[in-house]
MIKE-247894 format. One line per 2 residues: number of its first residue (from 1); their letters; for each residue x, y, z of C-alpha. Coordinates in steps of 0.1 Angstrom, whole numbers, always signed. Layout:
residues N
NUM = a = X Y Z  ...
//
This chain:
residues 727
1 = ms = +621 -431 -1039  +653 -454 -1028
3 = ip = +674 -445 -994  +705 -437 -1002
5 = ls = +729 -466 -996  +756 -446 -977
7 = tf = +734 -427 -957  +715 -461 -949
9 = gc = +747 -486 -940  +764 -451 -917
11 = ci = +728 -451 -892  +729 -488 -887
13 = fw = +765 -490 -874  +758 -459 -855
15 = rm = +725 -469 -842  +741 -497 -826
17 = gs = +764 -481 -807  +744 -451 -799
19 = gd = +706 -471 -792  +679 -455 -799
21 = se = +675 -423 -776  +665 -394 -796
23 = fg = +699 -376 -783  +719 -406 -795
25 = lr = +703 -409 -831  +704 -366 -833
27 = fl = +743 -371 -824  +755 -389 -860
29 = sv = +741 -357 -872  +759 -332 -844
31 = vv = +788 -352 -857  +788 -349 -894
33 = gv = +787 -308 -889  +817 -304 -869
35 = lt = +836 -322 -896  +822 -301 -917
37 = ta = +832 -269 -900  +867 -287 -904
39 = av = +863 -297 -932  +854 -256 -948
41 = yq = +884 -245 -931  +908 -272 -952
43 = lg = +891 -258 -985  +894 -221 -975
45 = ra = +928 -230 -972  +935 -251 -1000
47 = la = +917 -225 -1021  +932 -188 -1004
49 = sp = +946 -191 -974  +945 -206 -933
51 = qv = +928 -168 -925  +897 -175 -953
53 = gl = +891 -205 -941  +893 -198 -903
55 = la = +867 -175 -915  +846 -191 -938
57 = al = +849 -224 -905  +833 -194 -884
59 = lv = +810 -187 -904  +796 -224 -911
61 = si = +794 -227 -876  +773 -197 -867
63 = sp = +749 -206 -901  +715 -217 -884
65 = fd = +712 -236 -918  +737 -261 -912
67 = vw = +727 -261 -874  +693 -269 -882
69 = ws = +706 -300 -908  +728 -309 -879
71 = qe = +703 -314 -860  +682 -335 -881
73 = mr = +685 -374 -882  +685 -370 -920
75 = my = +713 -375 -948  +714 -336 -956
77 = al = +742 -325 -935  +763 -360 -946
79 = aa = +758 -346 -981  +776 -312 -972
81 = lw = +805 -324 -954  +810 -352 -988
83 = as = +806 -318 -1007  +834 -300 -988
85 = lt = +863 -325 -989  +850 -330 -1028
87 = lw = +860 -303 -1032  +890 -300 -1014
89 = aa = +901 -333 -1027  +895 -320 -1064
91 = vr = +920 -289 -1055  +944 -312 -1041
93 = fr = +941 -336 -1072  +943 -307 -1094
95 = ds = +976 -296 -1079  +996 -324 -1071
97 = gs = +978 -350 -1099  +995 -374 -1073
99 = vt = +979 -410 -1072  +969 -410 -1038
101 = sg = +952 -375 -1039  +934 -387 -1066
103 = ig = +921 -421 -1047  +910 -398 -1021
105 = yv = +890 -378 -1046  +874 -409 -1063
107 = ll = +867 -422 -1030  +852 -390 -1014
109 = aa = +830 -382 -1050  +814 -417 -1047
111 = ag = +801 -416 -1012  +790 -378 -1020
113 = ly = +768 -397 -1049  +757 -427 -1027
115 = tl = +743 -401 -1001  +723 -377 -1024
117 = yl = +720 -381 -1060  +724 -340 -1064
119 = qa = +761 -346 -1056  +762 -352 -1096
121 = sv = +765 -310 -1094  +794 -308 -1076
123 = la = +808 -332 -1101  +798 -313 -1121
125 = vv = +811 -279 -1108  +843 -299 -1104
127 = nl = +848 -310 -1140  +840 -274 -1156
129 = aw = +868 -255 -1133  +888 -288 -1147
131 = lw = +884 -273 -1180  +905 -240 -1166
133 = vl = +934 -261 -1153  +938 -281 -1187
135 = ah = +939 -246 -1207  +967 -228 -1190
137 = sq = +981 -266 -1180  +1014 -273 -1193
139 = hr = +1010 -311 -1177  +985 -330 -1204
141 = wr = +993 -363 -1189  +971 -346 -1158
143 = al = +940 -351 -1180  +946 -387 -1184
145 = rw = +945 -392 -1148  +918 -369 -1141
147 = gv = +898 -387 -1168  +909 -421 -1151
149 = aq = +895 -408 -1120  +860 -397 -1132
151 = va = +857 -430 -1147  +867 -445 -1112
153 = vl = +840 -426 -1097  +813 -438 -1121
155 = vl = +821 -470 -1118  +819 -471 -1082
157 = fa = +785 -458 -1082  +770 -477 -1113
159 = pw = +758 -506 -1089  +740 -484 -1071
161 = lf = +726 -464 -1101  +716 -494 -1125
163 = ya = +696 -504 -1090  +679 -472 -1081
165 = lg = +672 -458 -1118  +640 -482 -1124
167 = ri = +628 -469 -1088  +632 -433 -1087
169 = pt = +592 -424 -1095  +587 -402 -1130
171 = ws = +564 -379 -1121  +564 -344 -1116
173 = ta = +554 -332 -1076  +564 -296 -1082
175 = sp = +548 -264 -1073  +558 -237 -1099
177 = vq = +585 -211 -1083  +595 -177 -1093
179 = pg = +630 -170 -1099  +627 -138 -1082
181 = vf = +609 -161 -1053  +638 -187 -1059
183 = lr = +663 -163 -1054  +653 -147 -1023
185 = iy = +644 -179 -1006  +680 -192 -1017
187 = wt = +698 -156 -1002  +678 -154 -970
189 = vl = +681 -191 -963  +721 -185 -965
191 = tv = +723 -156 -943  +697 -152 -923
193 = gi = +690 -195 -919  +648 -190 -920
195 = pv = +630 -202 -953  +594 -185 -946
197 = dv = +584 -153 -951  +616 -140 -964
199 = er = +608 -105 -967  +605 -98 -931
201 = yw = +642 -99 -931  +658 -80 -961
203 = pl = +676 -55 -935  +698 -88 -926
205 = sv = +697 -100 -959  +709 -73 -980
207 = pv = +735 -60 -961  +753 -90 -968
209 = la = +743 -94 -1002  +760 -60 -1005
211 = vm = +793 -70 -988  +793 -102 -1013
213 = av = +791 -80 -1041  +820 -57 -1028
215 = gl = +840 -83 -1020  +837 -104 -1056
217 = ga = +846 -72 -1069  +874 -67 -1048
219 = ll = +884 -105 -1056  +878 -98 -1098
221 = wm = +903 -71 -1093  +926 -87 -1079
223 = lr = +927 -115 -1107  +940 -90 -1128
225 = sk = +976 -97 -1115  +972 -131 -1095
227 = wr = +954 -148 -1126  +960 -186 -1114
229 = mg = +935 -175 -1087  +906 -171 -1113
231 = rn = +906 -211 -1113  +899 -210 -1075
233 = vg = +873 -183 -1074  +857 -196 -1105
235 = ll = +855 -232 -1085  +839 -210 -1058
237 = al = +816 -193 -1079  +804 -226 -1102
239 = sl = +798 -242 -1068  +776 -211 -1058
241 = ll = +753 -211 -1092  +752 -245 -1108
243 = pa = +738 -264 -1083  +715 -241 -1073
245 = tv = +702 -237 -1111  +700 -275 -1110
247 = vy = +677 -274 -1077  +654 -250 -1095
249 = ll = +653 -266 -1130  +642 -297 -1109
251 = sl = +617 -280 -1096  +600 -269 -1123
253 = pr = +565 -287 -1127  +571 -304 -1167
255 = kt = +561 -336 -1181  +591 -353 -1176
257 = ff = +609 -388 -1175  +626 -382 -1144
259 = ya = +618 -373 -1104  +608 -336 -1100
261 = pq = +602 -328 -1063  +590 -299 -1048
263 = la = +614 -273 -1036  +629 -274 -1006
265 = pr = +656 -251 -988  +675 -281 -977
267 = yl = +687 -289 -1012  +706 -258 -1012
269 = ll = +726 -267 -976  +749 -292 -1004
271 = fa = +768 -259 -1016  +765 -238 -981
273 = pa = +800 -243 -978  +811 -226 -1010
275 = fy = +787 -199 -1002  +810 -190 -968
277 = tl = +840 -197 -981  +838 -170 -1008
279 = la = +823 -148 -987  +849 -151 -968
281 = wg = +877 -148 -989  +861 -115 -1004
283 = ll = +850 -102 -970  +891 -102 -963
285 = qv = +904 -91 -992  +882 -59 -993
287 = tq = +894 -52 -957  +928 -62 -961
289 = nq = +949 -33 -956  +921 -14 -941
291 = hw = +917 -2 -902  +907 -33 -877
293 = aw = +878 -11 -870  +863 -12 -909
295 = rv = +868 -48 -909  +852 -51 -876
297 = al = +820 -36 -892  +818 -56 -920
299 = ig = +823 -85 -905  +800 -77 -876
301 = vv = +772 -69 -910  +779 -110 -922
303 = va = +778 -126 -885  +746 -103 -876
305 = ap = +725 -121 -900  +727 -159 -885
307 = ay = +732 -149 -848  +696 -134 -856
309 = gl = +684 -165 -872  +704 -190 -842
311 = sv = +682 -165 -816  +651 -174 -840
313 = yy = +658 -210 -841  +667 -218 -809
315 = ag = +637 -201 -791  +612 -222 -814
317 = ri = +632 -258 -805  +611 -276 -787
319 = ln = +601 -315 -785  +565 -321 -797
321 = dd = +542 -343 -786  +533 -359 -821
323 = yp = +536 -392 -817  +550 -400 -778
325 = sl = +514 -394 -761  +496 -416 -787
327 = va = +517 -445 -789  +515 -446 -747
329 = tl = +478 -445 -755  +484 -472 -778
331 = ra = +506 -494 -753  +480 -488 -726
333 = yq = +454 -504 -741  +467 -524 -770
335 = rp = +458 -568 -768  +484 -596 -783
337 = nd = +462 -603 -805  +451 -565 -820
339 = av = +467 -550 -850  +478 -518 -855
341 = vl = +472 -498 -891  +491 -468 -894
343 = yt = +468 -447 -922  +485 -433 -939
345 = dq = +527 -443 -943  +541 -411 -955
347 = dw = +554 -406 -921  +566 -441 -911
349 = pv = +601 -436 -903  +586 -415 -875
351 = fa = +561 -436 -864  +583 -463 -861
353 = yh = +610 -451 -842  +579 -442 -818
355 = yp = +565 -477 -820  +591 -503 -830
357 = gq = +563 -527 -827  +547 -549 -858
359 = wy = +521 -524 -876  +505 -525 -912
361 = kv = +502 -491 -932  +478 -481 -961
363 = ph = +502 -468 -985  +499 -430 -991
365 = al = +505 -430 -1030  +470 -454 -1029
367 = rv = +441 -437 -1045  +416 -458 -1022
369 = ta = +385 -466 -1030  +356 -490 -1018
371 = ea = +372 -519 -1031  +405 -510 -1024
373 = aa = +396 -509 -989  +383 -544 -988
375 = ty = +410 -558 -1004  +437 -541 -979
377 = ms = +420 -546 -950  +400 -578 -954
379 = si = +431 -603 -942  +446 -579 -912
381 = we = +407 -578 -899  +399 -613 -901
383 = eh = +431 -629 -885  +429 -601 -854
385 = dg = +408 -592 -824  +403 -557 -834
387 = vw = +421 -529 -854  +439 -500 -842
389 = lv = +435 -472 -865  +461 -444 -865
391 = vm = +448 -418 -881  +472 -396 -900
393 = py = +466 -357 -906  +467 -366 -946
395 = as = +450 -394 -946  +423 -376 -963
397 = vn = +445 -368 -995  +439 -400 -1011
399 = da = +411 -412 -992  +385 -382 -996
401 = qg = +359 -401 -994  +369 -421 -954
403 = ei = +368 -454 -974  +389 -474 -947
405 = pa = +368 -461 -914  +337 -465 -929
407 = wf = +348 -504 -938  +358 -508 -904
409 = aa = +329 -492 -888  +306 -510 -907
411 = ra = +321 -540 -896  +330 -538 -856
413 = vg = +310 -545 -825  +329 -517 -806
415 = ta = +346 -485 -811  +373 -462 -790
417 = eh = +384 -428 -802  +414 -409 -785
419 = rf = +423 -376 -802  +454 -358 -803
421 = vd = +452 -323 -819  +455 -333 -857
423 = ki = +459 -370 -850  +434 -399 -843
425 = lr = +437 -430 -826  +404 -454 -831
427 = fy = +397 -489 -820  +379 -510 -839
429 = ar = +364 -547 -819  +360 -572 -841
431 = te = +348 -597 -814  +322 -592 -787
433 = er = +348 -602 -757  +374 -576 -772
435 = ar = +345 -548 -777  +336 -553 -734
437 = lv = +373 -544 -727  +378 -522 -749
439 = at = +384 -493 -720  +402 -516 -699
441 = la = +438 -513 -694  +460 -540 -706
443 = pg = +475 -561 -678  +512 -549 -667
445 = se = +498 -514 -677  +512 -488 -652
447 = pl = +515 -452 -645  +552 -436 -654
449 = vp = +550 -419 -624  +533 -431 -593
451 = lr = +514 -415 -569  +490 -420 -535
453 = vd = +467 -389 -531  +433 -400 -513
455 = la = +406 -376 -530  +373 -373 -519
457 = dg = +344 -396 -516  +367 -427 -519
459 = vr = +391 -412 -554  +425 -424 -551
461 = ls = +453 -409 -579  +474 -436 -580
463 = gy = +498 -419 -610  +501 -400 -647
465 = eq = +517 -400 -675  +531 -369 -694
467 = qv = +554 -378 -722  +567 -339 -729
469 = re = +577 -308 -701  +583 -283 -722
471 = yr = +553 -263 -742  +546 -230 -761
473 = ng = +514 -212 -759  +488 -232 -778
475 = dt = +501 -259 -775  +481 -292 -764
477 = ih = +491 -303 -732  +481 -340 -729
479 = lf = +481 -353 -693  +472 -391 -682
481 = ly = +456 -392 -651  +453 -432 -633
483 = ae = +427 -430 -606  +405 -454 -584
485 = rd = +369 -456 -566  +369 -473 -536
487 = gq = +344 -500 -542  +327 -495 -510
489 = ta = +320 -462 -514  +293 -446 -540
491 = pa = +298 -423 -567  +290 -386 -560
493 = aa = +261 -371 -580  +289 -346 -595
495 = nl = +309 -373 -607  +334 -348 -623
497 = mt = +370 -338 -613  +386 -302 -621
499 = vs = +423 -305 -633  +440 -272 -634
501 = lv = +472 -260 -650  +486 -234 -620
503 = sr = +519 -218 -616  +545 -235 -598
505 = gr = +575 -215 -573  +578 -226 -532
507 = ac = +537 -237 -537  +514 -243 -563
509 = gp = +498 -205 -575  +464 -194 -593
511 = aw = +456 -217 -619  +455 -208 -659
513 = kq = +437 -230 -674  +407 -256 -664
515 = vq = +391 -287 -674  +364 -310 -658
517 = vp = +369 -347 -667  +353 -376 -650
519 = wp = +362 -395 -623  +358 -432 -620
521 = ss = +327 -448 -612  +343 -484 -601
523 = gs = +366 -499 -584  +392 -504 -616
525 = vv = +418 -480 -627  +409 -459 -653
527 = rq = +433 -439 -673  +416 -401 -683
529 = qv = +433 -384 -708  +430 -348 -701
531 = dl = +436 -318 -728  +447 -284 -716
533 = vv = +452 -258 -744  +477 -235 -731
535 = pp = +457 -198 -734  +481 -176 -755
537 = dv = +485 -150 -727  +501 -172 -700
539 = pg = +537 -159 -695  +566 -179 -700
541 = gq = +577 -201 -663  +576 -231 -645
543 = ya = +541 -248 -645  +523 -279 -628
545 = fa = +489 -292 -624  +465 -299 -596
547 = vr = +430 -319 -592  +401 -311 -569
549 = pg = +374 -331 -564  +342 -318 -580
551 = ag = +328 -323 -539  +359 -305 -529
553 = ge = +387 -323 -506  +422 -320 -510
555 = ep = +443 -306 -544  +470 -323 -548
557 = cf = +498 -303 -569  +517 -322 -595
559 = ge = +544 -326 -620  +563 -302 -644
561 = vw = +557 -277 -669  +579 -258 -686
563 = lr = +565 -228 -711  +582 -210 -739
565 = pw = +561 -179 -749  +555 -171 -784
567 = qr = +576 -138 -791  +550 -123 -814
569 = ta = +538 -85 -813  +504 -83 -815
571 = sa = +489 -62 -843  +455 -42 -839
573 = aa = +429 -38 -866  +430 +2 -864
575 = ni = +471 -1 -873  +463 -24 -906
577 = ai = +454 -14 -938  +432 -40 -961
579 = ah = +429 -38 -997  +396 -55 -997
581 = pm = +379 -57 -961  +353 -76 -955
583 = qv = +339 -90 -919  +330 -131 -926
585 = df = +318 -149 -889  +334 -186 -883
587 = an = +322 -205 -854  +344 -209 -824
589 = gv = +351 -167 -826  +374 -166 -860
591 = rl = +366 -136 -882  +378 -134 -914
593 = lg = +380 -89 -917  +394 -96 -957
595 = yd = +421 -97 -978  +449 -82 -1005
597 = lp = +449 -99 -1040  +468 -88 -1072
599 = ae = +446 -71 -1097  +459 -84 -1129
601 = gl = +488 -98 -1143  +480 -134 -1136
603 = tr = +490 -161 -1160  +499 -200 -1163
605 = gg = +529 -212 -1146  +523 -183 -1122
607 = tv = +516 -181 -1086  +485 -162 -1068
609 = al = +495 -142 -1042  +468 -140 -1018
611 = tl = +471 -123 -979  +446 -131 -956
613 = yw = +435 -110 -925  +428 -129 -898
615 = qa = +414 -119 -863  +396 -141 -831
617 = qq = +370 -127 -814  +377 -149 -783
619 = pv = +405 -176 -776  +404 -204 -802
621 = eq = +413 -237 -785  +412 -260 -814
623 = ry = +442 -257 -841  +425 -252 -876
625 = kv = +448 -252 -904  +429 -224 -931
627 = ft = +426 -238 -970  +430 -217 -1001
629 = hl = +416 -230 -1031  +410 -220 -1065
631 = lg = +381 -236 -1086  +375 -234 -1123
633 = qv = +347 -241 -1143  +365 -264 -1165
635 = fn = +370 -305 -1143  +407 -313 -1140
637 = ad = +416 -346 -1141  +447 -346 -1123
639 = sg = +426 -335 -1091  +395 -356 -1096
641 = sf = +375 -322 -1091  +370 -284 -1106
643 = lw = +399 -277 -1081  +432 -264 -1101
645 = gq = +456 -248 -1073  +455 -252 -1032
647 = qd = +475 -239 -1005  +467 -252 -969
649 = ne = +485 -248 -936  +484 -234 -904
651 = pv = +485 -196 -909  +522 -180 -914
653 = ng = +535 -217 -922  +526 -232 -887
655 = mr = +544 -199 -865  +512 -189 -857
657 = pt = +485 -217 -848  +448 -204 -842
659 = st = +453 -217 -807  +477 -190 -804
661 = wr = +456 -160 -814  +446 -138 -787
663 = pg = +413 -120 -788  +416 -87 -808
665 = ev = +448 -99 -823  +449 -94 -867
667 = iv = +467 -129 -879  +481 -116 -915
669 = pr = +493 -149 -935  +504 -149 -972
671 = ya = +503 -171 -994  +513 -183 -1033
673 = ip = +488 -204 -1046  +501 -223 -1078
675 = lp = +490 -218 -1114  +493 -247 -1133
677 = ps = +505 -246 -1168  +482 -269 -1181
679 = mp = +450 -249 -1168  +427 -235 -1192
681 = pg = +421 -196 -1193  +394 -183 -1181
683 = sy = +374 -172 -1147  +385 -187 -1111
685 = ai = +371 -184 -1076  +390 -183 -1048
687 = ev = +379 -204 -1019  +389 -196 -984
689 = gl = +381 -218 -949  +390 -236 -924
691 = yd = +395 -273 -916  +401 -296 -888
693 = pa = +431 -310 -893  +424 -346 -877
695 = tv = +388 -349 -894  +387 -327 -922
697 = er = +360 -313 -905  +353 -275 -923
699 = lp = +347 -249 -898  +311 -233 -905
701 = vl = +304 -198 -915  +276 -183 -893
703 = gd = +250 -161 -901  +235 -131 -889
705 = qg = +214 -150 -864  +249 -171 -857
707 = qa = +231 -199 -876  +259 -220 -900
709 = ia = +251 -210 -936  +283 -228 -953
711 = dh = +314 -239 -948  +336 -216 -968
713 = vi = +340 -183 -983  +340 -174 -1019
715 = lt = +365 -141 -1017  +365 -128 -1057
717 = hi = +367 -144 -1085  +403 -137 -1112
719 = ti = +408 -141 -1144  +438 -163 -1156
721 = gq = +452 -149 -1191  +462 -169 -1222
723 = gq = +500 -161 -1217  +524 -184 -1199
725 = ar = +548 -174 -1172  +586 -175 -1182
727 = p = +604 -194 -1159
//
């Protein structure tokens, strides 16, 4: 899908001044978010009163939803700003009819369309609201001016529309979402700011719904004597309902001539300002002439929901080491005639930010076959001494047989591999000379932090790299040690050194995690990757690293790590009722205790609400994804298999990775497996298991003797009826 033009141009000019730092690039969205607060004040003031504008601006400023997207390098915060200003300009144009206000409306509306196509729903709102004005206005000439303004907006947007129509995907990628689920997500995102596990937040969101309902009732009562205000209330109500309806209808899977995206809460940000304005207006109306304590209590109810959402939001905001360590490793070993291939390119903008050098890509939309792999890779392979393949976690989606890595492996004379949780950096050497240097650092590669610490047996620690300094329980710390051995000293028999994560205060404290890694066996500098998985029970605070040679000697303490622990309450198996208990043991101490599943009422176009109960029998250091598959007896041409529905993710929508599970704790993730409308009625099996997101290798199911007997478990069989779920 083409990138909106105003977003592209805005980012280019901003980048010229801010540079490429993460703070500088994100700060544009922060500025936009602050301006949105001011725009909402003006909107509330124009529609109702300065008091309504102030309260609405307050609600926007503390909304986790708006704060979230005001920190993302994407166009949604900008789209919300244009939507707020478009509504405000439309009201000014409606009330004054002046040419100046009309020009302002045209420019703002066009800017919104150039930012996000969904802005068309905002234009639909203001034009529907104009019908009220037209029906009650004595100045018919305003209708002509209004019509001219709409034509001007279309004329300004026509060049981009002409360019984009032929480039917008014309297939549906959506999954069915029930209206009730959509409404719960919609309301919880607007009030609490959290789009997942919405059932958990009803004690906060439902009271706000009650306040909203009472406020709307008060506004409708007011309209009996102030009917002219009805056009303003109607404008906000339409802004709240119409775009949401458009988002929902677009997300429905169907045969379509246009793009049908997956339902994403970010699309709801566009009309969030109208929601906060209407909520503020109704709240002040219902508390008018009431005791101050009553007003404070109701405002407190409304403010409590976003305040809690902000506390959850900021508690989980840390910089993830998703690409920094991978790119640092690439730079440490890459030679001038090495090629870099991103496999696949779904997240290419993020990779391009971290790695600004030249690279090739495997298109994410490409269905990879052996022939396609040869076609795409042959010229790259022949023109370079070696290829670095950046394996993304979803590479197997379009290359299920691993044709591309197999093609390189069949021709390489030397290989190397570096792993980073769910991503893998693989190197394939084409020439013997390049293979000889596969483990040798590139000229000029130096540690970020130099050290000079002499360890035992002539080993010297010359520096280290640590790309990220803040982590949570279960995260993997990627530490890179630069070490070398005195050429006159023979290697020790125990060719290992112990690296520890230790408490840090005035002095280095006890070790919380230890791993053993090889130390250098020659005089050349070696860059050793050390992966330390933070145990689930490590308390928050400041930590450091310590290195101890295998034969004893000095144990230096260096580096700095800040740990934010997961704020989770452990659930014990004795306190949980499982509808279908079972006991299935997987490798690495993972156990499936059972599941919950609706007994009947499953129809095409609906969803299967599946709840799983997991338990760790021991610490699980590897992060696994859980797959839930719906397998039928009829071949599915769309999936190329008998798979008719699935949902794969880390448990609890990524909030509880397996590396955070404490032994004995019960983890309860919930899944909504979509049932395509095209699926034939009949019996389907529910298949469950876990897999490594980097290699797609499944975790074995163990038998009574601890032997691997399968790579999945069939929970049960369900029957899908002939009917069709109604939207």
